[in-house]
MARSEKOL-337611 format. One record per residue: residue number from 0; x, y, z of N, C-alpha, C in turn; chain. Coordinates in steps of 0.02 Angstrom, whole numbers, plus 50000, padded with zeros to 5 digits. Example, Ala and Ser with C-alpha at 12.3 -4.5 7.8 and 13.67 -1.06 7.14 Angstrom:
residues 2
+-------+--------+---------+-------+---------+----------+-------+--------+---------+-------+------+
: marpa : n_east : n_north :  n_up : ca_east : ca_north : ca_up : c_east : c_north :  c_up : zaro :
+-------+--------+---------+-------+---------+----------+-------+--------+---------+-------+------+
:     0 :  50660 :   49716 : 50390 :   50615 :    49775 : 50390 :  50660 :   49835 : 50390 :    A :
:     1 :  50642 :   49888 : 50354 :   50684 :    49947 : 50357 :  50645 :   50002 : 50394 :    A :
+-------+--------+---------+-------+---------+----------+-------+--------+---------+-------+------+
***
This chain:
residues 80
+-------+--------+---------+-------+---------+----------+-------+--------+---------+-------+------+
: marpa : n_east : n_north :  n_up : ca_east : ca_north : ca_up : c_east : c_north :  c_up : zaro :
+-------+--------+---------+-------+---------+----------+-------+--------+---------+-------+------+
:     0 :  51003 :   49519 : 49845 :   50942 :    49533 : 49841 :  50926 :   49603 : 49819 :    A :
:     1 :  50873 :   49621 : 49765 :   50880 :    49693 : 49745 :  50854 :   49729 : 49783 :    A :
:     2 :  50848 :   49803 : 49773 :   50840 :    49863 : 49837 :  50760 :   49845 : 49835 :    A :
:     3 :  50721 :   49813 : 49784 :   50656 :    49842 : 49789 :  50628 :   49778 : 49857 :    A :
:     4 :  50683 :   49716 : 49849 :   50664 :    49656 : 49893 :  50675 :   49669 : 49974 :    A :
:     5 :  50734 :   49716 : 49967 :   50765 :    49751 : 50015 :  50712 :   49790 : 50067 :    A :
:     6 :  50691 :   49834 : 50034 :   50628 :    49884 : 50051 :  50579 :   49856 : 50085 :    A :
:     7 :  50551 :   49800 : 50042 :   50473 :    49767 : 50052 :  50505 :   49710 : 50115 :    A :
:     8 :  50548 :   49689 : 50129 :   50585 :    49667 : 50187 :  50605 :   49692 : 50252 :    A :
:     9 :  50614 :   49748 : 50240 :   50601 :    49829 : 50293 :  50546 :   49835 : 50316 :    A :
:    10 :  50499 :   49860 : 50270 :   50441 :    49882 : 50303 :  50376 :   49865 : 50276 :    A :
:    11 :  50331 :   49836 : 50334 :   50240 :    49826 : 50306 :  50224 :   49870 : 50270 :    A :
:    12 :  50171 :   49854 : 50236 :   50109 :    49897 : 50204 :  50078 :   49948 : 50276 :    A :
:    13 :  50060 :   49925 : 50323 :   50038 :    49951 : 50376 :  50097 :   50007 : 50408 :    A :
:    14 :  50152 :   49992 : 50401 :   50192 :    50053 : 50416 :  50201 :   50115 : 50363 :    A :
:    15 :  50193 :   50086 : 50302 :   50198 :    50141 : 50250 :  50116 :   50184 : 50236 :    A :
:    16 :  50066 :   50149 : 50254 :   50013 :    50189 : 50264 :  50026 :   50222 : 50341 :    A :
:    17 :  50039 :   50207 : 50386 :   50042 :    50247 : 50437 :  50089 :   50328 : 50428 :    A :
:    18 :  50149 :   50293 : 50399 :   50194 :    50358 : 50397 :  50166 :   50424 : 50349 :    A :
:    19 :  50113 :   50389 : 50307 :   50086 :    50439 : 50260 :  50020 :   50476 : 50298 :    A :
:    20 :  50001 :   50455 : 50348 :   49966 :    50478 : 50367 :  49903 :   50461 : 50404 :    A :
:    21 :  49888 :   50380 : 50372 :   49844 :    50331 : 50360 :  49833 :   50308 : 50452 :    A :
:    22 :  49779 :   50293 : 50463 :   49753 :    50296 : 50540 :  49724 :   50236 : 50544 :    A :
:    23 :  49747 :   50160 : 50544 :   49715 :    50108 : 50553 :  49683 :   50080 : 50596 :    A :
:    24 :  49604 :   50077 : 50581 :   49578 :    50045 : 50663 :  49610 :   49985 : 50691 :    A :
:    25 :  49581 :   49947 : 50733 :   49572 :    49896 : 50767 :  49583 :   49828 : 50731 :    A :
:    26 :  49552 :   49852 : 50656 :   49548 :    49784 : 50622 :  49590 :   49815 : 50557 :    A :
:    27 :  49639 :   49854 : 50565 :   49689 :    49875 : 50498 :  49643 :   49902 : 50443 :    A :
:    28 :  49593 :   49922 : 50458 :   49556 :    49965 : 50404 :  49572 :   50044 : 50405 :    A :
:    29 :  49559 :   50082 : 50339 :   49574 :    50156 : 50336 :  49535 :   50169 : 50262 :    A :
:    30 :  49508 :   50225 : 50271 :   49471 :    50238 : 50219 :  49535 :   50261 : 50155 :    A :
:    31 :  49518 :   50215 : 50107 :   49545 :    50247 : 50049 :  49563 :   50292 : 50013 :    A :
:    32 :  49613 :   50324 : 50008 :   49637 :    50379 : 50006 :  49623 :   50390 : 49909 :    A :
:    33 :  49626 :   50330 : 49878 :   49600 :    50332 : 49807 :  49533 :   50326 : 49778 :    A :
:    34 :  49485 :   50341 : 49824 :   49407 :    50348 : 49793 :  49397 :   50388 : 49854 :    A :
:    35 :  49321 :   50430 : 49835 :   49298 :    50463 : 49902 :  49254 :   50400 : 49946 :    A :
:    36 :  49285 :   50419 : 50015 :   49283 :    50349 : 50050 :  49270 :   50367 : 50109 :    A :
:    37 :  49211 :   50365 : 50143 :   49157 :    50406 : 50199 :  49178 :   50351 : 50279 :    A :
:    38 :  49181 :   50273 : 50246 :   49201 :    50212 : 50310 :  49262 :   50196 : 50276 :    A :
:    39 :  49294 :   50162 : 50312 :   49339 :    50119 : 50302 :  49343 :   50067 : 50267 :    A :
:    40 :  49382 :   50075 : 50197 :   49361 :    49996 : 50155 :  49424 :   49968 : 50129 :    A :
:    41 :  49484 :   50004 : 50156 :   49551 :    49993 : 50126 :  49574 :   49951 : 50183 :    A :
:    42 :  49613 :   49884 : 50173 :   49641 :    49813 : 50219 :  49698 :   49840 : 50227 :    A :
:    43 :  49756 :   49852 : 50286 :   49834 :    49867 : 50264 :  49853 :   49824 : 50304 :    A :
:    44 :  49876 :   49761 : 50279 :   49914 :    49708 : 50307 :  49986 :   49711 : 50302 :    A :
:    45 :  49998 :   49670 : 50317 :   50080 :    49667 : 50339 :  50117 :   49667 : 50255 :    A :
:    46 :  50095 :   49630 : 50212 :   50139 :    49616 : 50140 :  50091 :   49654 : 50105 :    A :
:    47 :  50020 :   49664 : 50105 :   49982 :    49706 : 50044 :  49934 :   49727 : 50083 :    A :
:    48 :  49899 :   49771 : 50021 :   49819 :    49817 : 50043 :  49799 :   49790 : 49986 :    A :
:    49 :  49735 :   49808 : 50031 :   49666 :    49797 : 49992 :  49598 :   49843 : 49994 :    A :
:    50 :  49582 :   49883 : 49931 :   49513 :    49905 : 49948 :  49463 :   49886 : 49924 :    A :
:    51 :  49425 :   49852 : 49967 :   49359 :    49814 : 49979 :  49299 :   49868 : 49912 :    A :
:    52 :  49321 :   49919 : 49899 :   49253 :    49957 : 49871 :  49302 :   49995 : 49787 :    A :
:    53 :  49345 :   49990 : 49788 :   49368 :    50006 : 49723 :  49419 :   49961 : 49683 :    A :
:    54 :  49466 :   49895 : 49722 :   49491 :    49870 : 49719 :  49567 :   49896 : 49719 :    A :
:    55 :  49593 :   49946 : 49729 :   49637 :    49951 : 49741 :  49704 :   49908 : 49767 :    A :
:    56 :  49759 :   49894 : 49760 :   49789 :    49841 : 49781 :  49861 :   49820 : 49776 :    A :
:    57 :  49901 :   49795 : 49812 :   49977 :    49797 : 49791 :  49994 :   49789 : 49859 :    A :
:    58 :  50062 :   49790 : 49848 :   50118 :    49782 : 49914 :  50146 :   49852 : 49938 :    A :
:    59 :  50192 :   49860 : 49977 :   50224 :    49930 : 50003 :  50244 :   49987 : 49961 :    A :
:    60 :  50274 :   49949 : 49921 :   50301 :    49989 : 49851 :  50246 :   50020 : 49806 :    A :
:    61 :  50188 :   49973 : 49812 :   50129 :    49989 : 49775 :  50091 :   50030 : 49776 :    A :
:    62 :  50101 :   50028 : 49864 :   50051 :    50092 : 49885 :  50095 :   50153 : 49896 :    A :
:    63 :  50174 :   50145 : 49919 :   50197 :    50224 : 49897 :  50183 :   50264 : 49822 :    A :
:    64 :  50203 :   50212 : 49783 :   50194 :    50236 : 49698 :  50140 :   50248 : 49693 :    A :
:    65 :  50076 :   50216 : 49693 :   50006 :    50245 : 49671 :  49990 :   50326 : 49744 :    A :
:    66 :  50012 :   50315 : 49797 :   50001 :    50415 : 49826 :  50040 :   50448 : 49795 :    A :
:    67 :  50081 :   50435 : 49771 :   50140 :    50487 : 49725 :  50136 :   50502 : 49672 :    A :
:    68 :  50062 :   50442 : 49636 :   50073 :    50436 : 49553 :  50119 :   50433 : 49532 :    A :
:    69 :  50146 :   50371 : 49551 :   50212 :    50358 : 49499 :  50199 :   50293 : 49483 :    A :
:    70 :  50242 :   50278 : 49427 :   50244 :    50204 : 49390 :  50300 :   50170 : 49416 :    A :
:    71 :  50264 :   50106 : 49431 :   50328 :    50056 : 49418 :  50358 :   50023 : 49364 :    A :
:    72 :  50414 :   50029 : 49353 :   50437 :    50019 : 49277 :  50434 :   49946 : 49273 :    A :
:    73 :  50412 :   49906 : 49236 :   50424 :    49849 : 49205 :  50468 :   49809 : 49231 :    A :
:    74 :  50540 :   49828 : 49214 :   50615 :    49799 : 49229 :  50581 :   49779 : 49303 :    A :
:    75 :  50589 :   49835 : 49333 :   50584 :    49815 : 49406 :  50541 :   49765 : 49440 :    A :
:    76 :  50481 :   49784 : 49424 :   50398 :    49744 : 49440 :  50451 :   49670 : 49403 :    A :
:    77 :  50470 :   49658 : 49391 :   50503 :    49571 : 49369 :  50540 :   49556 : 49429 :    A :
:    78 :  50588 :   49606 : 49454 :   50616 :    49588 : 49499 :  50581 :   49577 : 49565 :    A :
:    79 :  50514 :   49569 : 49584 :   50510 :    49557 : 49629 :  50467 :   49490 : 49620 :    A :
+-------+--------+---------+-------+---------+----------+-------+--------+---------+-------+------+
***
C-alpha cells in the first residue's frame, strides 16, 4: 500500500476539514474556502468533497493540497 493510500484509509475528508477549522452542519455542508461563500455550498463526505458553487472536488489529500496551495505530482496521483 502506498503512503497516499495509507493516509486516505486513515482519515476521512470530513475529518480533514474539521482539522483545518471547517465546521460541517448536520448535512455535512460548509462554506467553501476556495471562493467567496456566504452560505454553505461545499459537501464534506467520508471519501470526497464537492462544492456545488465553484466545482472544487477531490479526496482528503486533494483538500489538504488545495488548502495549502500545493500541487500533487503526477507520479503520486497515478498511485491512487
